[in-house]
C-alpha positions, -999 to +999 in steps of 0.1 A: -456-235+285-427-233+308-423-271+308-415-268+270-384-247+276-359-275+277-373-292+246-373-258+228-338-252+239-327-286+224-346-279+192-327-246+189-294-261+198-290-240+229-269-251+259-282-224+280-304-192+280-294-159+294-322-134+303-313-098+313-330-067+326-358-059+350-385-084+361-412-058+354-422-049+318-397-076+306-418-106+293-390-132+292-378-123+327-413-119+341-422-153+326-394-171+345-395-152+378-431-142+381-424-105+380-417-084+411-394-054+417-361-069+405-339-046+384-309-052+362-309-088+369-295-118+350-311-152+348-291-182+335-306-214+328-287-245+315-306-271+295-321-297+317-312-278+349-331-252+372-326-215+364-303-193+386-312-157+392-283-132+398-295-101+415-285-068+434-281-074+471-307-047+479-333-068+461-325-102+478-359-104+494-377-099+461-353-123+444-362-150+470-400-146+463-393-160+428-386-195+442-356-198+420-320-204+430-305-170+437-270-155+438-260-119+446-239-097+424-219-089+456-202-124+449-185-104+420-174-072+436-178-045+410-149-023+423-125-053+416-140-060+382-137-023+372-101-022+382-094-053+362-112-037+333-091-004+336-122+016+342-143+002+313-178-004+326-188-026+296-157-048+300-164-050+338-198-063+331-185-088+306-160-101+332-187-104+357-208-124+333-179-145+324-174-154+360-211-161+365-213-184+334-180-202+346-195-207+380-223-226+364-200-247+342-206-227+310-174-221+293-183-233+258-214-240+237-242-218+225-263-195+248-294-177+237-298-140+247-332-126+257-347-098+278-349-059+277-319-038+282-302-009+265-291-021+230-259-003+229-246-014+263-258-050+257-239-050+224-207-037+240-208-064+268-214-091+242-185-080+221-162-081+252-175-115+261-169-129+226-133-120+230-129-133+266-149-165+259-142-175+223-155-210+228-190-196+239-215-184+211-240-157+222-269-162+199-300-139+192-334-147+175-361-129+158-388-118+183-416-134+163-401-169+163-381-169+196-379-197+222-400-176+245-427-168+219-431-206+213-431-213+251-456-186+258-479-197+229-498-220+253-510-210+289-515-230+319-546-226+342-530-198+363-521-177+333-556-181+318-570-171+351-550-140+352-559-130+316-595-136+323-593-113+353-577-086+333-606-091+308-632-086+336-613-053+346-611-042+309-647-046+302-657-030+335-638+001+322-654-002+288-688-004+304-680+028+325-670+047+292-703+036+275-723+047+305-705+080+308-710+088+271-746+079+269-753+100+301-741+132+286-762+161+275-760+169+239-756+205+224-776+217+194-746+209+173-747+172+184-716+177+206-715+160+239-711+182+269-692+176+302-705+184+336-690+219+335-708+226+302-676+224+281-675+202+251-663+167+257-631+157+238-612+125+231-586+136+257-613+137+284-623+101+278-588+089+277-580+105+311-611+088+326-599+055+311-564+058+326-579+067+359-604+039+361-577+014+351-554+027+377-582+025+403-588-011+394-551-019+398-538-023+364-514-004+340-519+009+305-483+010+291-492+007+255-519+034+256-555+033+243-570+037+209-601+059+212-607+076+179-638+091+163-649+099+126-622+098+101-596+086+125-615+054+128-606+048+092-569+043+102-566+012+124-539+023+147-549+060+148-550+065+187-573+095+182-568+132+182-570+144+218-588+176+207-615+159+186-650+165+201-674+136+208-704+139+184-735+119+177-737+099+145-699+092+141-681+059+144-660+055+176-635+029+180-623+020+215-594-006+214-583-011+249-552-034+260-542-029+295-520-052+316-515-064+352-496-039+374-458-044+369-460-055+333-479-087+337-506-104+315-525-082+290-560-083+276-571-071+242-606-059+234-623-036+208-658-023+203-671+001+178-700+026+186-721+053+172-739+076+196-775+082+190-776+070+155-754+055+128-744+076+098-752+065+062-732+034+053-719+028+088-744+002+098-738-018+067-701-017+074-707-029+110-730-057+098-701-069+074-676-069+103-699-086+127-708-113+102-671-119+095-664-121+132-693-146+137-680-166+109-646-170+124-659-178+159-683-204+145-655-221+126-626-220+149-612-254+153-582-273+168-547-276+152-558-253+122-532-228+110-543-193+122-536-179+087-563-201+073-589-180+091-572-148+078-578-162+043-615-170+051-621-133+064-603-119+033-624-140+010-656-130+028-649-094+027-639-095-009-673-111-016-689-081+000-668-057-023-641-047+001-603-049-006-582-072+014-545-083+017-554-114-003-555-097-037-544-061-029-510-053-019-509-030+012-546-018+009-553+013+028-591+009+028-614-021+032-598-049+052-562-038+058-547-060+086-545-095+098-571-113+118-555-116+152-526-126+174-517-143+206-522-125+239-503-129+271-472-112+287-469-095+254-500-078+239-490-093+205-474-127+204-477-161+189-498-175+172-497-150+143-525-149+116-508-131+088-510-147+053-472-148+051-467-164+086-454-200+090-479-229+090-469-238+126-489-209+140-517-232+149-547-229+172-534-254+200-552-263+231-543-237+258-537-210+232-550-176+240-556-151+211-575-121+199-599-122+169-603-086+155-617-083+119-623-047+108-632-025+078-618+011+073-628+039+050-609+072+060-622+090+031-658+083+042-649+092+077-656+058+093-641+025+104-653-005+124-635-032+144-647-058+168-623-078+190-625-104+217-597-125+234-605-161+232-591-193+247-589-228+233-597-250+263-577-282+270-608-301+257-606-283+223-635-261+229-632-223+222-643-198+248-645-160+247-628-152+281-651-124+290-685-116+274-696-080+265-724-066+244-719-060+207-743-029+205-733-008+176-757+022+182-757+035+219-789+053+229-784+087+245-802+091+277-806+129+274-813+132+238-842+126+214-838+128+178 
């Protein structure tokens, strides 16, 4: 949580942190500011002291809404800086940053760099800064193990409420998709038909998903996985836009929208067959559902997430499927990890991969996705089930939003 940031800074030997970029679609900046229309900002926080947000003058009102201490870039006139830098914009930005840091008493020590910005321009500024402030070390971290990933690993009540709200919107859209699909007329070749009599394709469903999400006030920056048939056998195949919706083929809908402005995500997956299940698909679904239920039943506090990955691998292998436990980089069977944290990033700590550190544990206030799946591209089928769950402060585990687990969806205008 945010209250852990100072202790995390101390554990990482950081005297300060510098977060750069926009407040929208920039998790570290959004985490500390609450989001909003703030662009090209810089936030500096010394260990043990409140953060200070440096901003453009035209966005001063948005900056004030953050509740942070604010300072305008106009205190560091760009024309003057550019003249001092002999017309070099990167050097001018470095001089401005040097003055900002010095104004906060930061002339030496170790400062962590976070946020989203153009890599090349940020590197150029940092190189100038190293020369102009040789006693100050600008440090980076791996994204999987950064200060912010650790801080965001647990959520407060407000964060959980926002994620749950996103879950309700997400499942509302999923319900609309299911209702639309099952209400379609079916052609003689088992292809679903649109209102105008044309065949229904994957692109048509994705367009409706994007429209419904926008109508409900959310964004879909990562896209949506909506695949059918052989594409469901490849976990991250987003689906071929031209593929037609047919009866008796596995369909994976993996949807992970976020709040408008790049806020909190929700992650959710269901697998369907329309009308009837093809040979072997029901058995595949039953195995995945049993694995899912096994994990949900056994989730417990302070257990390393990868222990549950091992549990699922062992279960699937007992059913005759390959898994990462004993097969290197399998391309069929169980081919990925069990889940991941969900928050301002659609993927964040805790991680469940077998090679992940033991400190990825299921703590109180953690929010994470559980998503076992089985994939057989050569057989033209794949199955995945996913819900986002929360470890309550009392240690209980709760699926944030309920939604049915029906595999075969009955068509309202078709009789076999």
